[in-house]
C-alpha positions as CSV (number, residue, x, y, z in Angstrom):
1,D,-5.0,2.7,9.9
2,L,-4.6,1.0,6.6
3,P,-7.0,1.7,3.7
4,A,-9.5,-1.1,3.4
5,E,-8.1,-2.3,0.0
6,M,-4.6,-2.7,1.5
7,A,-5.9,-4.4,4.7
8,R,-7.8,-7.0,2.6
9,A,-4.7,-7.6,0.3
10,F,-2.4,-8.1,3.3
11,Q,-4.8,-10.5,4.9
12,A,-5.1,-12.5,1.7
13,R,-1.3,-12.4,1.0
14,P,0.8,-12.6,4.1
15,A,4.1,-12.4,2.2
16,L,3.0,-9.0,0.8
17,A,2.3,-7.9,4.4
18,E,5.8,-8.9,5.3
19,R,7.3,-6.8,2.5
20,W,5.1,-3.9,3.7
21,R,6.4,-4.2,7.2
22,A,10.0,-4.3,6.0
23,H,9.7,-0.6,5.1
24,S,10.1,2.2,7.6
25,V,7.1,3.5,9.6
26,A,7.6,6.9,8.0
27,R,7.5,5.5,4.4
28,R,4.4,3.4,5.2
29,R,2.7,6.4,6.7
30,Q,3.6,8.5,3.7
31,V,2.0,5.9,1.3
32,V,-1.2,5.6,3.4
33,R,-1.5,9.4,3.6
34,Y,-1.1,9.7,-0.2
35,V,-3.8,7.0,-0.7
36,L,-6.2,8.6,1.8
37,D,-5.8,12.1,0.3
38,A,-7.7,11.0,-2.7
39,K,-11.3,12.3,-2.6
40,S,-13.2,9.4,-4.1
41,P,-13.1,5.8,-3.0
42,E,-12.4,4.7,-6.6
43,V,-9.2,6.8,-6.7
44,Q,-8.2,5.5,-3.3
45,A,-8.6,1.9,-4.5
46,K,-6.6,2.7,-7.6
47,R,-3.8,4.2,-5.6
48,C,-3.7,1.3,-3.2
49,W,-3.4,-1.2,-6.1
50,I,-0.6,0.8,-7.7
51,F,1.5,0.5,-4.5
52,L,0.4,-3.1,-3.9
53,E,1.4,-4.2,-7.4
54,R,4.7,-2.4,-7.1
55,L,5.4,-4.0,-3.7
56,A,4.5,-7.4,-5.1
57,E,6.7,-7.0,-8.2
58,T,9.8,-5.3,-6.7
59,G,9.5,-5.4,-3.0
60,R,9.7,-1.6,-2.9
61,L,7.2,1.2,-2.4
62,T,9.0,3.7,-4.6
63,A,9.5,3.8,-8.3
64,D,13.2,4.8,-8.2
Protein backbone atom coordinates (compact mmCIF):
# COMPACT_ATOMS: atom_id res chain seq x y z
CA ASP A 1 0.00 0.00 0.00
CA LEU A 2 1.13 3.49 -0.79
CA PRO A 3 1.62 6.13 1.89
CA ALA A 4 -1.32 8.55 1.97
CA GLU A 5 0.73 11.47 0.64
CA MET A 6 1.83 9.49 -2.40
CA ALA A 7 -1.64 8.14 -3.11
CA ARG A 8 -3.10 11.66 -3.08
CA ALA A 9 -0.32 12.99 -5.31
CA PHE A 10 -0.81 10.19 -7.84
CA GLN A 11 -4.57 10.75 -7.93
CA ALA A 12 -4.06 14.46 -8.55
CA ARG A 13 -1.28 13.96 -11.10
CA PRO A 14 -1.84 10.90 -13.31
CA ALA A 15 1.35 11.56 -15.31
CA LEU A 16 3.33 11.23 -12.09
CA ALA A 17 1.61 7.92 -11.38
CA GLU A 18 2.68 6.69 -14.82
CA ARG A 19 6.28 7.58 -14.05
CA TRP A 20 5.95 5.69 -10.76
CA ARG A 21 4.63 2.58 -12.49
CA ALA A 22 7.51 2.71 -14.99
CA HIS A 23 9.86 1.63 -12.20
CA SER A 24 10.25 -1.96 -11.10
CA VAL A 25 8.08 -3.37 -8.33
CA ALA A 26 11.21 -3.95 -6.25
CA ARG A 27 12.30 -0.30 -6.54
CA ARG A 28 8.82 0.99 -5.70
CA ARG A 29 8.59 -1.36 -2.73
CA GLN A 30 11.98 -0.16 -1.50
CA VAL A 31 10.87 3.48 -1.65
CA VAL A 32 7.59 2.78 0.15
CA ARG A 33 9.41 0.82 2.85
CA TYR A 34 11.86 3.69 3.35
CA VAL A 35 9.02 6.19 3.68
CA LEU A 36 7.04 4.04 6.11
CA ASP A 37 10.11 3.35 8.26
CA ALA A 38 9.94 6.94 9.50
CA LYS A 39 8.45 7.10 12.96
CA SER A 40 6.49 10.35 12.72
CA PRO A 41 3.87 11.27 10.11
CA GLU A 42 5.72 14.53 9.45
CA VAL A 43 8.91 12.71 8.47
CA GLN A 44 6.92 10.24 6.36
CA ALA A 45 5.32 13.14 4.49
CA LYS A 46 8.70 14.82 4.00
CA ARG A 47 10.20 11.61 2.61
CA CYS A 48 7.23 11.16 0.28
CA TRP A 49 7.67 14.64 -1.14
CA ILE A 50 11.39 14.17 -1.64
CA PHE A 51 10.68 11.18 -3.89
CA LEU A 52 7.66 12.77 -5.56
CA GLU A 53 9.61 15.91 -6.46
CA ARG A 54 12.53 13.87 -7.77
CA LEU A 55 10.15 11.74 -9.82
CA ALA A 56 8.44 14.80 -11.25
CA GLU A 57 11.71 16.57 -12.12
CA THR A 58 13.79 13.67 -13.42
CA GLY A 59 11.44 10.74 -13.90
CA ARG A 60 13.68 8.71 -11.62
CA LEU A 61 13.48 7.57 -8.01
CA THR A 62 17.20 7.52 -7.35
CA ALA A 63 19.61 10.41 -7.10
CA ASP A 64 22.34 8.82 -9.20
